[in-house]
C-alpha positions in Angstrom: 6.8 13.0 -18.6 5.7 11.4 -15.4 6.5 7.7 -14.7 3.6 5.3 -14.8 3.6 2.2 -12.5 1.5 -0.8 -13.3 0.3 -3.6 -11.1 -2.5 -6.1 -10.5 -3.6 -9.3 -8.8 -1.9 -12.7 -9.0 -4.4 -14.1 -11.6 -4.4 -11.0 -13.8 -8.1 -10.3 -13.6 -7.6 -6.9 -12.0 -5.0 -4.4 -13.4 -4.3 -0.9 -12.2 -1.8 2.0 -12.8 -0.6 5.0 -11.0 1.2 8.0 -12.5 4.0 10.1 -11.0 5.8 9.6 -7.7 3.9 8.7 -4.5 3.0 11.3 -1.9 4.3 9.0 0.8 5.7 5.5 1.4 5.3 3.6 4.6 5.0 0.4 6.6 2.1 -0.4 8.9 2.2 -3.0 11.6 -1.5 -2.8 12.7 -3.6 -6.0 13.1 -5.7 -5.2 10.0 -2.7 -4.8 7.8 -1.1 -7.9 9.2 -4.2 -9.9 8.4 -4.5 -8.3 4.9 -1.0 -9.3 3.9 -0.5 -12.5 5.9 2.8 -11.0 7.1 4.1 -8.8 9.8 3.5 -5.5 8.1 2.0 -3.8 5.0 4.4 -1.9 2.6 2.3 0.8 0.9 2.4 4.1 -1.0 -0.2 6.8 -1.5 -1.1 8.6 -4.7 -3.9 11.2 -5.4 -6.9 9.3 -6.7 -6.9 11.3 -9.9 -3.6 9.6 -10.8 -5.0 6.1 -10.3 -7.0 3.9 -12.8 -8.2 0.3 -12.7 -9.6 -2.3 -15.0 -11.4 -5.5 -14.0 -13.8 -6.3 -11.2 -12.5 -6.0 -7.7 -14.1 -6.6 -4.3 -13.8 -4.3 -1.3 -14.2 -5.2 2.4 -13.9 -2.4 5.0 -12.1 -0.1 2.5 -9.6 -2.7 1.4 -9.8 -3.9 -2.2 -8.7 -7.2 -3.5 -9.3 -9.6 -6.4 -12.4 -11.7 -5.8 -10.9 -14.5 -8.0 -7.4 -15.0 -6.5 -7.8 -13.0 -3.3 -4.7 -10.8 -3.8 -4.7 -7.5 -1.8 -4.4 -4.5 -4.1 -5.3 -1.1 -2.8 -7.4 1.1 -0.5 -9.4 3.9 -2.2 -11.2 6.9 -0.8 -12.4 10.2 -2.3 -9.0 11.7 -2.5 -6.4 9.0 -2.4 -5.3 5.6 -3.6 -3.1 3.6 -1.2 -1.4 0.9 -3.2 -0.2 -2.4 -1.6 3.3 -2.1 -3.1 3.7 -5.9 -3.4 1.0 -5.8 -6.1 3.1 -3.6 -8.4 4.6 -5.4 -11.4 8.0 -4.0 -10.4 8.5 -2.2 -7.1 11.0 0.6 -7.6 13.9 0.4 -5.2 13.5 4.1 -4.6 10.2 3.6 -2.8 11.9 3.7 0.6 9.5 4.0 3.6 9.6 7.4 5.3 7.1 6.5 8.0 6.1 3.5 10.1 2.8 3.1 11.8 1.6 1.0 14.7 5.2 0.4 15.9 3.8 -0.8 19.2 2.9 -4.0 17.3 6.2 -4.2 15.3 7.9 -7.5 16.0 10.9 -7.1 18.3 13.2 -8.7 15.7 12.4 -6.0 13.1 14.5 -2.9 13.1 12.9 0.6 12.8 13.0 2.2 9.4 16.1 4.3 9.5 15.3 8.0 9.4 11.6 7.4 9.1 8.8 8.8 11.3 7.9 6.3 14.0 4.3 6.3 15.3 2.9 4.2 18.1 -0.4 4.0 16.3 -1.7 5.7 13.1 0.6 8.3 11.7 -1.0 11.7 10.9 -2.5 11.7 7.4 -0.6 14.9 6.3 2.8 13.6 7.5 
C-alpha cells in the first residue's frame, strides 16, 4: 500500500495530500523561489497530479498556490504535476534527499552543493 503524505498551511484552512513516493526532489535558488519562501532556496518534490488532492480554498499567483488567509506557500499545479513545497508537509520524510539543484548561479557562496545531485546553472530539464 503506497504511503500518503499530508500537509497544509499554517492556519489549517488548506489541507492536501499526496500518495506514493515523489518523482523527484530538489532545491531551487531562482529569484521567484527565494521570494516565495523568504529564504535562500525552495525545497520541493514533484508528484503526478492524479496522486494529489486538496481541501480548502487556496489562491494562486503566477502558478504558485498559497493560503489566502495566512499566506503560507503550498504547491505549484499544472495539468500533469503537483510540485509540493516540502516545508508545508506535516512531517517531511528524511528520505526526501534532493537529487537536483537548479539556478546554482544564484546559490549563496556559503551553501555547499547537494552531494551527488545534478547541478544546473538555471532551470533543470523537466525529465531529469
